[in-house]
Backbone as XML, in Angstrom:
<?xml version="1.0"?>
<chain id="A" units="angstrom">
  <residue number="1" name="MET">
    <atom name="N" x="127.469" y="-28.282" z="-144.348"/>
    <atom name="CA" x="126.961" y="-28.264" z="-145.705"/>
    <atom name="C" x="128.029" y="-28.788" z="-146.657"/>
  </residue>
  <residue number="2" name="GLY">
    <atom name="N" x="129.021" y="-27.991" z="-147.003"/>
    <atom name="CA" x="130.143" y="-28.462" z="-147.771"/>
    <atom name="C" x="129.886" y="-28.717" z="-149.249"/>
  </residue>
  <residue number="3" name="GLU">
    <atom name="N" x="128.693" y="-28.444" z="-149.759"/>
    <atom name="CA" x="128.402" y="-28.725" z="-151.157"/>
    <atom name="C" x="129.105" y="-27.730" z="-152.081"/>
  </residue>
  <residue number="4" name="SER">
    <atom name="N" x="128.995" y="-26.463" z="-151.745"/>
    <atom name="CA" x="129.672" y="-25.457" z="-152.559"/>
    <atom name="C" x="129.980" y="-24.243" z="-151.689"/>
  </residue>
  <residue number="5" name="ILE">
    <atom name="N" x="130.938" y="-23.495" z="-152.116"/>
    <atom name="CA" x="131.333" y="-22.305" z="-151.366"/>
    <atom name="C" x="130.199" y="-21.291" z="-151.336"/>
  </residue>
  <residue number="6" name="LEU">
    <atom name="N" x="129.523" y="-21.137" z="-152.459"/>
    <atom name="CA" x="128.436" y="-20.153" z="-152.538"/>
    <atom name="C" x="127.299" y="-20.507" z="-151.583"/>
  </residue>
  <residue number="7" name="LYS">
    <atom name="N" x="126.919" y="-21.769" z="-151.533"/>
    <atom name="CA" x="125.845" y="-22.180" z="-150.614"/>
    <atom name="C" x="126.262" y="-21.965" z="-149.162"/>
  </residue>
  <residue number="8" name="ASP">
    <atom name="N" x="127.495" y="-22.314" z="-148.849"/>
    <atom name="CA" x="127.988" y="-22.133" z="-147.486"/>
    <atom name="C" x="127.988" y="-20.662" z="-147.080"/>
  </residue>
  <residue number="9" name="ARG">
    <atom name="N" x="128.437" y="-19.814" z="-147.989"/>
    <atom name="CA" x="128.523" y="-18.381" z="-147.671"/>
    <atom name="C" x="127.142" y="-17.746" z="-147.569"/>
  </residue>
  <residue number="10" name="THR">
    <atom name="N" x="126.207" y="-18.131" z="-148.444"/>
    <atom name="CA" x="124.868" y="-17.559" z="-148.362"/>
    <atom name="C" x="124.154" y="-18.033" z="-147.103"/>
  </residue>
  <residue number="11" name="TYR">
    <atom name="N" x="124.405" y="-19.274" z="-146.697"/>
    <atom name="CA" x="123.812" y="-19.791" z="-145.461"/>
    <atom name="C" x="124.359" y="-19.028" z="-144.252"/>
  </residue>
  <residue number="12" name="ALA">
    <atom name="N" x="125.669" y="-18.830" z="-144.215"/>
    <atom name="CA" x="126.280" y="-18.086" z="-143.111"/>
    <atom name="C" x="125.774" y="-16.639" z="-143.087"/>
  </residue>
  <residue number="13" name="PHE">
    <atom name="N" x="125.615" y="-16.039" z="-144.272"/>
    <atom name="CA" x="125.092" y="-14.680" z="-144.353"/>
    <atom name="C" x="123.670" y="-14.609" z="-143.812"/>
  </residue>
  <residue number="14" name="ALA">
    <atom name="N" x="122.846" y="-15.574" z="-144.180"/>
    <atom name="CA" x="121.462" y="-15.597" z="-143.699"/>
    <atom name="C" x="121.408" y="-15.726" z="-142.179"/>
  </residue>
  <residue number="15" name="LEU">
    <atom name="N" x="122.288" y="-16.527" z="-141.614"/>
    <atom name="CA" x="122.326" y="-16.665" z="-140.153"/>
    <atom name="C" x="122.700" y="-15.346" z="-139.484"/>
  </residue>
  <residue number="16" name="LYS">
    <atom name="N" x="123.645" y="-14.615" z="-140.065"/>
    <atom name="CA" x="124.030" y="-13.312" z="-139.514"/>
    <atom name="C" x="122.895" y="-12.302" z="-139.654"/>
  </residue>
  <residue number="17" name="VAL">
    <atom name="N" x="122.174" y="-12.360" z="-140.773"/>
    <atom name="CA" x="121.036" y="-11.466" z="-140.971"/>
    <atom name="C" x="119.981" y="-11.729" z="-139.893"/>
  </residue>
  <residue number="18" name="ILE">
    <atom name="N" x="119.744" y="-12.983" z="-139.590"/>
    <atom name="CA" x="118.759" y="-13.332" z="-138.561"/>
    <atom name="C" x="119.196" y="-12.804" z="-137.196"/>
  </residue>
  <residue number="19" name="GLU">
    <atom name="N" x="120.477" y="-12.904" z="-136.891"/>
    <atom name="CA" x="120.992" y="-12.369" z="-135.621"/>
    <atom name="C" x="120.779" y="-10.865" z="-135.532"/>
  </residue>
  <residue number="20" name="VAL">
    <atom name="N" x="121.097" y="-10.161" z="-136.615"/>
    <atom name="CA" x="120.929" y="-8.703" z="-136.636"/>
    <atom name="C" x="119.449" y="-8.347" z="-136.530"/>
  </residue>
  <residue number="21" name="TYR">
    <atom name="N" x="118.600" y="-9.096" z="-137.211"/>
    <atom name="CA" x="117.153" y="-8.877" z="-137.148"/>
    <atom name="C" x="116.648" y="-8.965" z="-135.706"/>
  </residue>
  <residue number="22" name="LYS">
    <atom name="N" x="117.064" y="-10.006" z="-135.015"/>
    <atom name="CA" x="116.650" y="-10.173" z="-133.614"/>
    <atom name="C" x="117.155" y="-9.020" z="-132.746"/>
  </residue>
  <residue number="23" name="GLN">
    <atom name="N" x="118.369" y="-8.594" z="-132.997"/>
    <atom name="CA" x="118.949" y="-7.489" z="-132.234"/>
    <atom name="C" x="118.179" y="-6.189" z="-132.481"/>
  </residue>
  <residue number="24" name="ILE">
    <atom name="N" x="117.813" y="-5.934" z="-133.723"/>
    <atom name="CA" x="117.046" y="-4.727" z="-134.051"/>
    <atom name="C" x="115.699" y="-4.746" z="-133.344"/>
  </residue>
  <residue number="25" name="LEU">
    <atom name="N" x="115.053" y="-5.893" z="-133.325"/>
    <atom name="CA" x="113.754" y="-5.993" z="-132.662"/>
    <atom name="C" x="113.853" y="-5.695" z="-131.170"/>
  </residue>
  <residue number="26" name="VAL">
    <atom name="N" x="114.858" y="-6.254" z="-130.534"/>
    <atom name="CA" x="114.994" y="-6.094" z="-129.088"/>
    <atom name="C" x="115.445" y="-4.689" z="-128.708"/>
  </residue>
  <residue number="27" name="GLU">
    <atom name="N" x="116.467" y="-4.189" z="-129.380"/>
    <atom name="CA" x="117.060" y="-2.913" z="-128.975"/>
    <atom name="C" x="116.299" y="-1.693" z="-129.471"/>
  </residue>
  <residue number="28" name="HIS">
    <atom name="N" x="115.765" y="-1.763" z="-130.678"/>
    <atom name="CA" x="115.190" y="-0.563" z="-131.280"/>
    <atom name="C" x="113.676" y="-0.630" z="-131.463"/>
  </residue>
  <residue number="29" name="LYS">
    <atom name="N" x="113.097" y="-1.788" z="-131.243"/>
    <atom name="CA" x="111.651" y="-1.982" z="-131.412"/>
    <atom name="C" x="111.173" y="-1.557" z="-132.794"/>
  </residue>
  <residue number="30" name="GLU">
    <atom name="N" x="111.994" y="-1.794" z="-133.795"/>
    <atom name="CA" x="111.657" y="-1.459" z="-135.179"/>
    <atom name="C" x="111.118" y="-2.714" z="-135.847"/>
  </residue>
  <residue number="31" name="PHE">
    <atom name="N" x="109.887" y="-2.652" z="-136.338"/>
    <atom name="CA" x="109.248" y="-3.854" z="-136.867"/>
    <atom name="C" x="109.161" y="-3.873" z="-138.393"/>
  </residue>
  <residue number="32" name="VAL">
    <atom name="N" x="108.850" y="-2.750" z="-139.007"/>
    <atom name="CA" x="108.632" y="-2.728" z="-140.455"/>
    <atom name="C" x="109.952" y="-2.889" z="-141.208"/>
  </residue>
  <residue number="33" name="LEU">
    <atom name="N" x="110.917" y="-2.038" z="-140.924"/>
    <atom name="CA" x="112.199" y="-2.115" z="-141.637"/>
    <atom name="C" x="112.956" y="-3.391" z="-141.307"/>
  </residue>
  <residue number="34" name="SER">
    <atom name="N" x="112.860" y="-3.848" z="-140.075"/>
    <atom name="CA" x="113.576" y="-5.062" z="-139.705"/>
    <atom name="C" x="113.006" y="-6.267" z="-140.450"/>
  </residue>
  <residue number="35" name="LYS">
    <atom name="N" x="111.700" y="-6.298" z="-140.650"/>
    <atom name="CA" x="111.079" y="-7.398" z="-141.385"/>
    <atom name="C" x="111.521" y="-7.382" z="-142.849"/>
  </residue>
  <residue number="36" name="GLN">
    <atom name="N" x="111.601" y="-6.191" z="-143.443"/>
    <atom name="CA" x="112.074" y="-6.080" z="-144.816"/>
    <atom name="C" x="113.536" y="-6.508" z="-144.918"/>
  </residue>
  <residue number="37" name="PHE">
    <atom name="N" x="114.335" y="-6.130" z="-143.937"/>
    <atom name="CA" x="115.737" y="-6.523" z="-143.882"/>
    <atom name="C" x="115.863" y="-8.044" z="-143.821"/>
  </residue>
  <residue number="38" name="LEU">
    <atom name="N" x="115.032" y="-8.661" z="-142.988"/>
    <atom name="CA" x="115.055" y="-10.120" z="-142.850"/>
    <atom name="C" x="114.693" y="-10.799" z="-144.165"/>
  </residue>
  <residue number="39" name="LYS">
    <atom name="N" x="113.652" y="-10.338" z="-144.821"/>
    <atom name="CA" x="113.225" y="-10.945" z="-146.083"/>
    <atom name="C" x="114.298" y="-10.802" z="-147.160"/>
  </residue>
  <residue number="40" name="ALA">
    <atom name="N" x="114.870" y="-9.607" z="-147.270"/>
    <atom name="CA" x="115.885" y="-9.371" z="-148.301"/>
    <atom name="C" x="117.164" y="-10.153" z="-148.010"/>
  </residue>
  <residue number="41" name="GLY">
    <atom name="N" x="117.552" y="-10.212" z="-146.751"/>
    <atom name="CA" x="118.791" y="-10.889" z="-146.394"/>
    <atom name="C" x="118.733" y="-12.391" z="-146.511"/>
  </residue>
  <residue number="42" name="THR">
    <atom name="N" x="117.571" y="-12.970" z="-146.298"/>
    <atom name="CA" x="117.452" y="-14.424" z="-146.386"/>
    <atom name="C" x="117.027" y="-14.891" z="-147.771"/>
  </residue>
  <residue number="43" name="ALA">
    <atom name="N" x="116.568" y="-13.979" z="-148.614"/>
    <atom name="CA" x="116.145" y="-14.355" z="-149.964"/>
    <atom name="C" x="117.317" y="-14.775" z="-150.839"/>
  </residue>
  <residue number="44" name="ILE">
    <atom name="N" x="118.511" y="-14.384" z="-150.486"/>
    <atom name="CA" x="119.673" y="-14.709" z="-151.305"/>
    <atom name="C" x="119.838" y="-16.217" z="-151.461"/>
  </residue>
  <residue number="45" name="GLY">
    <atom name="N" x="119.543" y="-16.968" z="-150.422"/>
    <atom name="CA" x="119.646" y="-18.426" z="-150.507"/>
    <atom name="C" x="118.685" y="-19.007" z="-151.525"/>
  </residue>
  <residue number="46" name="ALA">
    <atom name="N" x="117.458" y="-18.514" z="-151.527"/>
    <atom name="CA" x="116.463" y="-18.992" z="-152.486"/>
    <atom name="C" x="116.849" y="-18.598" z="-153.906"/>
  </residue>
  <residue number="47" name="LEU">
    <atom name="N" x="117.390" y="-17.411" z="-154.068"/>
    <atom name="CA" x="117.784" y="-16.958" z="-155.401"/>
    <atom name="C" x="118.949" y="-17.780" z="-155.947"/>
  </residue>
  <residue number="48" name="VAL">
    <atom name="N" x="119.885" y="-18.117" z="-155.090"/>
    <atom name="CA" x="121.020" y="-18.946" z="-155.517"/>
    <atom name="C" x="120.533" y="-20.328" z="-155.929"/>
  </residue>
  <residue number="49" name="ARG">
    <atom name="N" x="119.647" y="-20.900" z="-155.138"/>
    <atom name="CA" x="119.118" y="-22.228" z="-155.450"/>
    <atom name="C" x="118.326" y="-22.201" z="-156.759"/>
  </residue>
  <residue number="50" name="GLU">
    <atom name="N" x="117.552" y="-21.152" z="-156.955"/>
    <atom name="CA" x="116.776" y="-21.021" z="-158.184"/>
    <atom name="C" x="117.693" y="-20.902" z="-159.397"/>
  </residue>
  <residue number="51" name="ALA">
    <atom name="N" x="118.753" y="-20.141" z="-159.261"/>
    <atom name="CA" x="119.705" y="-19.989" z="-160.361"/>
    <atom name="C" x="120.433" y="-21.301" z="-160.649"/>
  </residue>
  <residue number="52" name="GLU">
    <atom name="N" x="120.702" y="-22.058" z="-159.626"/>
    <atom name="CA" x="121.414" y="-23.322" z="-159.784"/>
    <atom name="C" x="120.593" y="-24.324" z="-160.591"/>
  </residue>
  <residue number="53" name="TYR">
    <atom name="N" x="119.293" y="-24.371" z="-160.327"/>
    <atom name="CA" x="118.439" y="-25.344" z="-160.989"/>
    <atom name="C" x="117.665" y="-24.765" z="-162.167"/>
  </residue>
  <residue number="54" name="GLY">
    <atom name="N" x="117.996" y="-23.543" z="-162.561"/>
    <atom name="CA" x="117.307" y="-22.911" z="-163.676"/>
    <atom name="C" x="117.621" y="-23.587" z="-164.995"/>
  </residue>
  <residue number="55" name="GLN">
    <atom name="N" x="116.657" y="-23.575" z="-165.875"/>
    <atom name="CA" x="116.827" y="-24.174" z="-167.185"/>
    <atom name="C" x="116.392" y="-23.166" z="-168.240"/>
  </residue>
  <residue number="56" name="SER">
    <atom name="N" x="117.054" y="-23.219" z="-169.357"/>
    <atom name="CA" x="116.667" y="-22.366" z="-170.473"/>
    <atom name="C" x="116.528" y="-23.217" z="-171.726"/>
  </residue>
  <residue number="57" name="LYS">
    <atom name="N" x="115.698" y="-22.759" z="-172.632"/>
    <atom name="CA" x="115.471" y="-23.488" z="-173.870"/>
    <atom name="C" x="116.567" y="-23.115" z="-174.879"/>
  </residue>
  <residue number="58" name="PRO">
    <atom name="N" x="117.072" y="-24.075" z="-175.613"/>
    <atom name="CA" x="118.080" y="-23.748" z="-176.632"/>
    <atom name="C" x="117.469" y="-22.896" z="-177.734"/>
  </residue>
  <residue number="59" name="LEU">
    <atom name="N" x="118.267" y="-22.009" z="-178.277"/>
    <atom name="CA" x="117.783" y="-21.128" z="-179.352"/>
    <atom name="C" x="117.828" y="-21.778" z="-180.701"/>
  </residue>
</chain>
């Protein structure tokens, strides 16, 4: 990636969240909480991108 430190770190975090999600599914057979964990952990990338391209009207 290399575009920005924040994008790189959020991408790496999302990959780790996905690994943990898969581990929870296999070892603990937990489906509801693991799905919520996956959504919350990977949403950070979308939120960063949204903040980056956000626009506000001048006052």
